[in-house]
KEKE-3310 file (N, C-alpha, C; in steps of 0.2 Angstrom, whole numbers, plus 5000, padded with zeros to 4 digits):
npx = (5681:5691:5684:5685:5699:5700:5692:5698:5710:5707:5703:5715:5723:5716:5719:5733:5733:5730:5741:5750:5747:5750:5764:5767:5764:5774:5786:5784:5785:5773:5770:5779:5791:5786:5772:5768:5770:5761:5748:5749:5748:5735:5728:5731:5727:5714:5706:5707:5702:5689:5685:5684:5674:5663:5660:5656:5644:5630:5617:5617:5623:5624:5631:5640:5648:5653:5661:5669:5677:5683:5691:5700:5707:5713:5721:5730:5736:5742:5751:5759:5764:5771:5781:5788:5793:5801:5811:5817:5822:5830:5846:5856:5873:5874:5866:5857:5852:5847:5836:5828:5825:5818:5807:5800:5796:5787:5777:5763:5756:5743:5734:5734:5735:5726:5713:5706:5705:5698:5686:5682:5680:5673:5664:5656:5656:5669:5678:5674:5678:5691:5696:5698:5709:5718:5719:5725:5737:5742:5744:5753:5764:5767:5772:5780:5786:5792:5802:5809:5815:5825:5822:5820:5815:5812:5807:5794:5777:5761:5753:5755:5750:5737:5732:5733:5726:5718:5715:5707:5697:5692:5687:5677:5669:5665:5658:5647:5642:5640:5630:5621:5619:5610:5616:5615:5611:5618:5630:5634:5636:5647:5657:5656:5660:5674:5679:5679:5690:5700:5704:5710:5720:5730:5735:5740:5751:5759:5763:5770:5781:5787:5791:5802:5813:5826:5822:5828:5839:5832:5830:5842:5846:5848:5844:5833:5824:5820:5814:5804:5797:5792:5784:5774:5769:5772:5768:5754:5749:5751:5743:5731:5730:5730:5718:5709:5711:5705:5692:5687:5679:5673:5669:5677:5689:5693:5695:5706:5716:5718:5723:5735:5742:5746:5759:5775:5775:5772:5777:5788:5799:5798:5800:5813:5820:5818:5824:5837:5841:5843:5838:5838:5837:5825:5816:5819:5814:5800:5797:5800:5792:5779:5778:5779:5768:5757:5755:5756:5746:5733:5733:5735:5724:5713:5714:5711:5698:5692:5694:5691:5681)
npy = (5477:5486:5492:5482:5482:5495:5494:5485:5491:5502:5497:5492:5503:5510:5501:5504:5517:5516:5509:5519:5527:5520:5519:5533:5534:5526:5533:5545:5540:5536:5523:5509:5496:5488:5491:5488:5474:5470:5474:5466:5454:5455:5456:5443:5434:5437:5446:5440:5426:5430:5436:5425:5417:5426:5426:5413:5412:5407:5400:5382:5376:5366:5368:5379:5372:5362:5371:5376:5365:5363:5375:5372:5361:5367:5377:5369:5364:5375:5379:5368:5368:5381:5377:5368:5376:5385:5377:5372:5384:5392:5391:5396:5399:5402:5395:5401:5412:5406:5398:5409:5415:5404:5402:5415:5415:5405:5407:5418:5434:5430:5433:5446:5454:5449:5445:5458:5463:5453:5453:5466:5465:5453:5451:5444:5430:5429:5431:5419:5408:5413:5411:5397:5396:5402:5394:5382:5388:5390:5377:5372:5381:5379:5366:5361:5373:5376:5365:5369:5381:5376:5371:5357:5340:5339:5351:5351:5352:5346:5351:5365:5367:5363:5371:5384:5400:5404:5392:5387:5396:5393:5380:5382:5390:5381:5372:5380:5383:5370:5364:5374:5383:5394:5410:5421:5439:5446:5440:5439:5453:5459:5450:5454:5468:5466:5459:5469:5476:5470:5475:5489:5488:5477:5483:5495:5490:5484:5495:5502:5493:5495:5507:5506:5500:5501:5506:5507:5497:5486:5486:5482:5469:5457:5443:5444:5452:5443:5433:5440:5443:5431:5428:5438:5438:5426:5414:5417:5418:5405:5398:5404:5399:5385:5383:5388:5378:5367:5370:5379:5393:5410:5415:5407:5405:5419:5422:5413:5418:5431:5428:5421:5431:5440:5449:5445:5434:5441:5433:5428:5435:5433:5419:5419:5426:5417:5405:5408:5413:5424:5438:5452:5451:5445:5455:5465:5458:5457:5470:5475:5467:5471:5484:5484:5476:5485:5488:5476:5468:5474:5472:5458:5453:5460:5456:5442:5443:5448:5438:5425:5427)
npz = (5595:5599:5610:5620:5623:5628:5639:5647:5648:5655:5668:5672:5673:5683:5694:5694:5698:5711:5715:5714:5724:5735:5732:5734:5748:5753:5749:5757:5769:5776:5776:5781:5783:5793:5795:5782:5781:5791:5785:5774:5780:5785:5773:5768:5778:5781:5772:5759:5761:5764:5752:5744:5750:5750:5736:5734:5740:5735:5725:5722:5707:5693:5681:5685:5694:5685:5677:5687:5690:5678:5677:5688:5683:5671:5678:5684:5673:5667:5676:5675:5662:5663:5672:5665:5655:5662:5667:5656:5650:5659:5665:5675:5681:5694:5707:5716:5709:5698:5704:5707:5695:5689:5698:5697:5684:5684:5694:5695:5700:5705:5715:5721:5710:5700:5705:5708:5695:5689:5696:5692:5678:5675:5685:5699:5695:5689:5700:5707:5699:5699:5712:5713:5705:5712:5723:5717:5713:5726:5731:5722:5724:5737:5737:5725:5723:5735:5735:5723:5727:5735:5747:5749:5752:5765:5769:5764:5767:5771:5780:5780:5767:5768:5778:5773:5771:5760:5755:5765:5765:5753:5756:5765:5757:5747:5753:5757:5744:5738:5746:5746:5757:5767:5770:5784:5784:5794:5794:5781:5777:5785:5780:5766:5767:5772:5761:5751:5753:5746:5734:5736:5746:5743:5731:5735:5744:5734:5728:5738:5740:5728:5729:5737:5730:5719:5704:5692:5692:5689:5675:5670:5669:5658:5657:5666:5659:5649:5657:5663:5651:5646:5657:5657:5644:5635:5643:5646:5633:5628:5637:5633:5620:5622:5629:5619:5609:5616:5617:5626:5632:5635:5652:5660:5652:5651:5664:5668:5659:5663:5676:5672:5665:5674:5684:5690:5705:5721:5731:5727:5732:5745:5746:5741:5751:5762:5759:5756:5744:5729:5735:5731:5717:5715:5720:5710:5698:5702:5702:5689:5681:5686:5683:5669:5666:5666:5653:5646:5652:5648:5634:5632:5639:5634:5620:5622:5627:5616:5606:5612:5622)
capx = (5688:5694:5681:5688:5706:5699:5689:5703:5716:5704:5703:5722:5725:5713:5723:5739:5732:5730:5748:5754:5745:5755:5771:5768:5764:5781:5791:5783:5785:5767:5770:5785:5791:5782:5765:5767:5769:5754:5743:5749:5745:5727:5725:5732:5723:5707:5703:5707:5697:5682:5683:5682:5668:5658:5658:5653:5638:5626:5613:5621:5622:5628:5635:5645:5652:5657:5666:5674:5682:5687:5696:5705:5711:5717:5726:5736:5740:5746:5757:5764:5768:5776:5787:5792:5796:5806:5816:5820:5826:5835:5852:5861:5878:5873:5860:5853:5849:5843:5830:5823:5822:5813:5801:5797:5792:5781:5771:5761:5753:5736:5729:5734:5733:5721:5706:5703:5703:5692:5680:5680:5678:5669:5659:5657:5658:5676:5681:5672:5683:5698:5697:5700:5715:5723:5720:5730:5743:5745:5746:5759:5769:5770:5775:5785:5789:5797:5807:5813:5818:5830:5820:5821:5809:5810:5803:5787:5772:5754:5750:5756:5746:5730:5730:5733:5720:5714:5712:5702:5691:5689:5684:5671:5664:5663:5652:5641:5639:5637:5624:5616:5618:5608:5620:5612:5614:5622:5637:5636:5638:5654:5661:5657:5664:5681:5681:5679:5697:5705:5707:5714:5725:5735:5738:5744:5757:5763:5766:5775:5787:5790:5795:5808:5818:5830:5819:5833:5842:5828:5831:5849:5847:5845:5840:5827:5819:5818:5810:5798:5793:5789:5779:5769:5767:5772:5764:5747:5747:5751:5737:5725:5730:5728:5711:5705:5711:5701:5685:5686:5677:5669:5672:5683:5695:5696:5698:5713:5721:5720:5728:5741:5745:5748:5766:5779:5771:5776:5779:5795:5804:5797:5803:5820:5823:5817:5829:5844:5842:5845:5832:5838:5835:5818:5813:5819:5809:5793:5796:5800:5785:5773:5778:5777:5761:5752:5755:5754:5739:5727:5734:5733:5717:5709:5714:5708:5691:5689:5695:5688:5676)
capy = (5475:5492:5493:5477:5485:5501:5492:5481:5496:5507:5493:5491:5510:5511:5498:5507:5523:5513:5507:5525:5530:5516:5522:5539:5533:5523:5539:5550:5537:5535:5516:5507:5488:5485:5492:5485:5467:5470:5475:5460:5448:5456:5454:5436:5429:5439:5448:5435:5421:5433:5437:5418:5415:5430:5424:5406:5412:5407:5394:5377:5376:5361:5371:5382:5367:5359:5376:5376:5359:5364:5380:5369:5357:5372:5380:5365:5363:5381:5379:5362:5371:5386:5373:5365:5381:5388:5372:5372:5390:5395:5387:5400:5396:5403:5392:5406:5416:5401:5397:5414:5416:5399:5403:5420:5413:5400:5409:5425:5437:5429:5435:5453:5458:5446:5446:5464:5464:5448:5456:5472:5464:5448:5451:5438:5424:5429:5429:5413:5404:5415:5408:5391:5396:5404:5387:5378:5392:5389:5370:5371:5385:5376:5359:5362:5380:5375:5361:5372:5386:5374:5368:5350:5336:5340:5357:5350:5351:5345:5356:5372:5368:5363:5377:5390:5404:5404:5385:5386:5400:5389:5374:5385:5392:5375:5369:5384:5382:5363:5363:5379:5385:5401:5414:5427:5445:5449:5437:5441:5460:5460:5447:5458:5473:5464:5457:5475:5479:5466:5479:5494:5486:5474:5487:5500:5487:5483:5502:5503:5489:5498:5514:5504:5497:5505:5504:5507:5491:5481:5486:5481:5462:5454:5437:5446:5454:5436:5430:5444:5443:5424:5428:5442:5437:5419:5410:5419:5416:5398:5396:5405:5394:5378:5383:5388:5371:5362:5372:5382:5400:5414:5417:5402:5407:5425:5421:5410:5422:5436:5425:5419:5437:5444:5450:5440:5434:5444:5428:5426:5438:5429:5413:5420:5427:5412:5400:5411:5414:5431:5442:5458:5449:5444:5462:5468:5455:5459:5477:5476:5464:5475:5490:5482:5474:5490:5488:5469:5465:5476:5469:5451:5451:5463:5451:5436:5444:5448:5431:5420:5429)
capz = (5598:5603:5616:5625:5625:5632:5645:5651:5650:5661:5674:5674:5675:5690:5699:5695:5702:5718:5716:5714:5731:5739:5731:5738:5755:5755:5749:5762:5776:5779:5776:5782:5782:5798:5793:5776:5783:5795:5780:5770:5784:5785:5767:5767:5783:5783:5766:5754:5762:5764:5745:5741:5753:5747:5730:5734:5743:5729:5725:5719:5700:5690:5676:5688:5696:5680:5675:5692:5689:5672:5679:5692:5678:5667:5682:5685:5667:5666:5680:5673:5657:5666:5676:5659:5651:5666:5668:5650:5648:5664:5668:5677:5684:5701:5709:5720:5704:5694:5707:5707:5688:5688:5702:5695:5678:5685:5698:5694:5706:5703:5720:5722:5703:5696:5708:5707:5688:5687:5698:5688:5671:5675:5691:5704:5692:5688:5707:5709:5696:5701:5718:5712:5702:5718:5727:5714:5714:5733:5732:5718:5727:5744:5736:5720:5724:5741:5732:5718:5731:5739:5753:5749:5753:5772:5770:5761:5773:5770:5785:5777:5761:5770:5783:5769:5772:5754:5754:5771:5763:5747:5758:5768:5751:5743:5758:5756:5737:5736:5750:5746:5764:5767:5775:5786:5782:5799:5793:5774:5777:5787:5775:5760:5769:5772:5754:5747:5754:5742:5728:5737:5751:5740:5726:5739:5746:5729:5727:5744:5739:5722:5732:5741:5726:5714:5698:5686:5692:5686:5668:5668:5669:5652:5659:5670:5654:5646:5662:5663:5645:5647:5662:5655:5637:5632:5647:5645:5626:5628:5640:5629:5614:5624:5630:5613:5606:5620:5616:5632:5630:5640:5658:5662:5648:5653:5671:5668:5655:5668:5681:5669:5663:5680:5684:5695:5711:5727:5735:5724:5736:5752:5746:5740:5757:5766:5757:5755:5737:5728:5736:5727:5710:5716:5720:5703:5694:5704:5700:5682:5678:5688:5679:5662:5666:5664:5646:5643:5654:5644:5628:5632:5641:5629:5615:5624:5628:5609:5602:5616:5627)
cpx = (5691:5691:5684:5695:5705:5696:5694:5708:5713:5705:5710:5725:5722:5717:5730:5739:5733:5737:5752:5752:5750:5762:5772:5768:5771:5786:5790:5783:5779:5766:5777:5785:5786:5774:5763:5766:5763:5748:5743:5746:5737:5724:5725:5727:5716:5703:5702:5702:5690:5680:5681:5675:5662:5656:5656:5646:5632:5622:5617:5619:5627:5633:5641:5650:5656:5663:5671:5679:5686:5693:5701:5710:5716:5722:5732:5740:5744:5752:5762:5768:5773:5782:5791:5796:5802:5812:5820:5825:5831:5840:5858:5866:5878:5866:5855:5849:5845:5836:5825:5820:5816:5806:5797:5793:5786:5775:5769:5757:5746:5731:5728:5732:5727:5714:5702:5701:5697:5686:5677:5677:5673:5664:5661:5659:5666:5680:5679:5677:5690:5701:5700:5707:5720:5724:5725:5736:5746:5748:5753:5765:5772:5772:5781:5789:5794:5803:5812:5817:5824:5828:5821:5815:5807:5806:5796:5783:5765:5751:5750:5751:5739:5727:5731:5727:5716:5711:5706:5696:5688:5685:5677:5666:5662:5657:5646:5638:5636:5631:5619:5614:5616:5613:5616:5615:5619:5629:5639:5638:5645:5659:5662:5661:5672:5683:5682:5686:5702:5707:5712:5720:5731:5739:5743:5751:5761:5767:5771:5781:5791:5794:5801:5814:5821:5827:5824:5837:5839:5828:5838:5851:5844:5841:5833:5822:5816:5813:5803:5794:5789:5783:5773:5766:5766:5767:5756:5744:5747:5745:5731:5724:5728:5721:5707:5705:5706:5694:5683:5685:5675:5673:5678:5689:5698:5699:5705:5718:5723:5725:5735:5745:5748:5756:5769:5776:5776:5779:5786:5800:5804:5801:5811:5824:5823:5822:5835:5845:5843:5839:5832:5835:5828:5814:5813:5815:5802:5792:5796:5794:5779:5773:5776:5770:5755:5751:5752:5748:5733:5727:5732:5726:5712:5708:5710:5700:5688:5689:5691:5682:5669)
cpy = (5480:5493:5488:5480:5491:5499:5489:5486:5500:5503:5493:5498:5512:5508:5501:5514:5521:5512:5514:5528:5526:5518:5529:5539:5530:5529:5544:5547:5535:5527:5514:5499:5485:5485:5488:5477:5466:5470:5469:5454:5449:5454:5446:5432:5431:5441:5443:5429:5424:5434:5430:5416:5419:5428:5417:5406:5413:5400:5389:5377:5371:5364:5375:5377:5364:5364:5377:5371:5360:5369:5377:5365:5362:5375:5376:5364:5369:5381:5373:5365:5376:5382:5371:5370:5384:5383:5371:5378:5392:5389:5391:5397:5397:5400:5396:5410:5412:5400:5403:5415:5411:5400:5409:5419:5409:5403:5417:5427:5437:5431:5442:5457:5455:5447:5452:5465:5459:5450:5462:5470:5458:5447:5446:5432:5424:5428:5422:5408:5406:5412:5401:5391:5398:5398:5383:5381:5390:5382:5369:5374:5381:5368:5360:5368:5379:5370:5365:5378:5383:5371:5361:5347:5338:5346:5357:5349:5351:5350:5363:5373:5368:5369:5384:5394:5404:5397:5384:5390:5396:5383:5377:5387:5387:5372:5373:5383:5376:5362:5368:5382:5392:5405:5420:5433:5448:5446:5439:5448:5461:5456:5451:5464:5472:5463:5463:5478:5475:5470:5484:5492:5483:5479:5492:5497:5486:5490:5504:5499:5492:5504:5512:5501:5503:5502:5503:5500:5485:5480:5484:5474:5459:5447:5439:5448:5447:5433:5433:5443:5436:5425:5432:5441:5429:5414:5411:5417:5409:5395:5398:5400:5388:5378:5384:5381:5366:5365:5376:5390:5403:5415:5413:5404:5414:5425:5419:5414:5428:5434:5424:5425:5441:5444:5444:5440:5438:5439:5426:5429:5435:5423:5414:5421:5421:5406:5402:5411:5422:5435:5448:5456:5448:5450:5465:5465:5456:5466:5478:5473:5468:5481:5489:5479:5479:5491:5481:5466:5467:5473:5462:5449:5454:5458:5445:5437:5445:5442:5426:5421:5428)
cpz = (5602:5609:5622:5627:5630:5639:5650:5653:5655:5667:5677:5676:5682:5695:5700:5698:5710:5720:5718:5721:5736:5739:5735:5745:5757:5754:5754:5769:5779:5780:5777:5782:5787:5797:5787:5777:5787:5790:5776:5774:5784:5779:5766:5771:5784:5776:5761:5755:5762:5756:5742:5744:5751:5741:5729:5738:5737:5729:5720:5711:5697:5685:5679:5691:5691:5678:5680:5692:5683:5674:5683:5688:5674:5672:5683:5679:5665:5670:5678:5667:5658:5669:5670:5656:5655:5667:5662:5648:5653:5667:5670:5681:5692:5703:5712:5715:5700:5697:5707:5700:5687:5692:5699:5688:5679:5689:5697:5700:5705:5709:5720:5715:5700:5699:5707:5700:5686:5690:5694:5681:5671:5680:5696:5702:5691:5695:5709:5706:5698:5707:5718:5709:5708:5722:5724:5714:5721:5734:5728:5721:5733:5743:5731:5721:5730:5738:5728:5722:5735:5745:5754:5752:5761:5774:5767:5767:5771:5774:5782:5771:5763:5774:5779:5770:5766:5753:5760:5768:5757:5750:5761:5762:5748:5747:5757:5749:5736:5740:5750:5753:5764:5772:5777:5785:5787:5798:5786:5774:5779:5782:5769:5761:5769:5765:5750:5748:5750:5736:5731:5741:5747:5735:5730:5742:5740:5727:5732:5742:5733:5724:5735:5737:5721:5707:5692:5686:5689:5679:5666:5667:5662:5653:5662:5665:5651:5651:5662:5657:5644:5652:5660:5648:5635:5636:5646:5638:5625:5631:5636:5623:5616:5626:5624:5609:5610:5620:5622:5630:5636:5646:5661:5659:5650:5660:5671:5664:5660:5673:5678:5667:5668:5681:5689:5702:5717:5731:5733:5729:5743:5752:5745:5747:5762:5765:5755:5748:5735:5728:5732:5720:5710:5716:5713:5698:5695:5701:5693:5679:5680:5684:5671:5661:5664:5657:5643:5645:5650:5637:5627:5634:5636:5622:5616:5624:5621:5606:5606:5621:5624)
residu = (MET:GLY:GLU:ASN:PHE:ILE:THR:VAL:GLY:THR:GLN:VAL:LEU:GLU:LEU:PHE:ILE:LEU:ILE:ALA:VAL:GLY:TYR:LEU:CYS:GLY:LYS:THR:LYS:MET:LEU:ASN:ASP:LYS:SER:ALA:LYS:SER:ILE:THR:ASP:ILE:VAL:LEU:TYR:ILE:VAL:CYS:PRO:CYS:VAL:ILE:VAL:GLU:ASN:PHE:ILE:ARG:GLU:PHE:ASP:HIS:HIS:MET:LEU:LYS:ASN:LEU:LEU:ILE:THR:CYS:ALA:VAL:ALA:PHE:CYS:ILE:HIS:ALA:VAL:SER:ILE:ALA:VAL:ALA:MET:LEU:ILE:PHE:HIS:ASP:LYS:THR:PRO:GLN:ARG:ASN:ARG:VAL:TYR:ARG:PHE:ALA:LEU:ILE:PHE:SER:ASN:CYS:GLY:TYR:MET:SER:LEU:PRO:MET:GLN:LYS:ALA:ILE:LEU:GLY:SER:ASP:GLY:VAL:PHE:PHE:GLY:ALA:VAL:TYR:ILE:VAL:VAL:PHE:ASN:VAL:VAL:MET:TRP:THR:PHE:GLY:VAL:TRP:LEU:SER:GLY:GLY:GLY:LYS:HIS:SER:LEU:SER:ALA:LYS:LYS:VAL:LEU:LEU:ASN:PRO:CYS:ILE:ILE:GLY:MET:ALA:ILE:GLY:LEU:VAL:ILE:PHE:LEU:CYS:SER:ILE:PRO:VAL:PRO:GLU:ILE:ILE:ASN:LYS:PRO:VAL:SER:PHE:LEU:ALA:SER:LEU:ASN:THR:PRO:LEU:PRO:MET:MET:ILE:VAL:GLY:TYR:TYR:LEU:SER:GLN:THR:LYS:ILE:LEU:ASP:ALA:PHE:LYS:ASP:GLY:LYS:GLY:PHE:ILE:CYS:VAL:LEU:PHE:ARG:LEU:ILE:ALA:ILE:PRO:LEU:LEU:ALA:PHE:GLY:GLY:MET:MET:LEU:CYS:GLY:ILE:ARG:GLY:THR:VAL:LEU:ILE:THR:CYS:VAL:ILE:ALA:ALA:SER:ALA:PRO:VAL:ALA:ALA:ALA:THR:THR:MET:PHE:ALA:ALA:LYS:PHE:ASP:ASN:ASP:ALA:LYS:LEU:SER:VAL:ASN:LEU:VAL:THR:LEU:SER:THR:LEU:LEU:SER:VAL:VAL:THR:MET:PRO:LEU:ILE:VAL:GLY:PHE:ALA:ASN:THR:ALA:GLY:GLY)
# end
């Protein structure tokens, strides 16, 4: 059991060393808002789809397809439970703050923080199932998340959902997987090279944004602490318990627990700014949850790996 905690803790520590590099780049002005946004766009529009496609380049397997569908169903259930918990707990008098608290509790950083850990702990199978979780995350975020943030029905767009880079990558990967399409090495290699950027670049960007915030402010908000504790501990434990009751074990369980235990999604700030909610609060929640996740993620994932892996 101790080995599981050490393994997971080591992986998280490696990621936080990369975050520290990004933090230093921010403090020394090697990175700025413009360059950070450009790198974020590269990760979103190029690197993430390549990560998904790379891990779907494999022979078709009925067992993997079955687990893929199970992962999809579990991801929707985790988001549904998170929505119910968020709507039940938070009733702040200020709508702009209330929306941010709820959004932060519901949506985890399942792309930036989870995929590198899934790759490190579970290998290509972890990313294979992790990609499905990200697709569900994007569908829920660009539908319910838009409505929750105050965009209303007129802001909902099927085009935004369907043309999301990760969903396009998933569609391409599924065709390759289901049809067992052989991918020539001249294409496979560049895809693999680009996919390998998924660990260092996102972690450095998280570090940069941490360098631009007043970290002490994040520790002064009582409701913020409640939100973060639910995000980092309660939601992943509920997810773990639900999967155990349903008989789900192994790679699917660990993949989903990793995704559910990730800190507050970076998109929380993007949505807060877009819909004129409390952007400063969103930054504080992302900051606080990211800092605390260095402790909570190894504990939660290590426990899940021991009990259900």
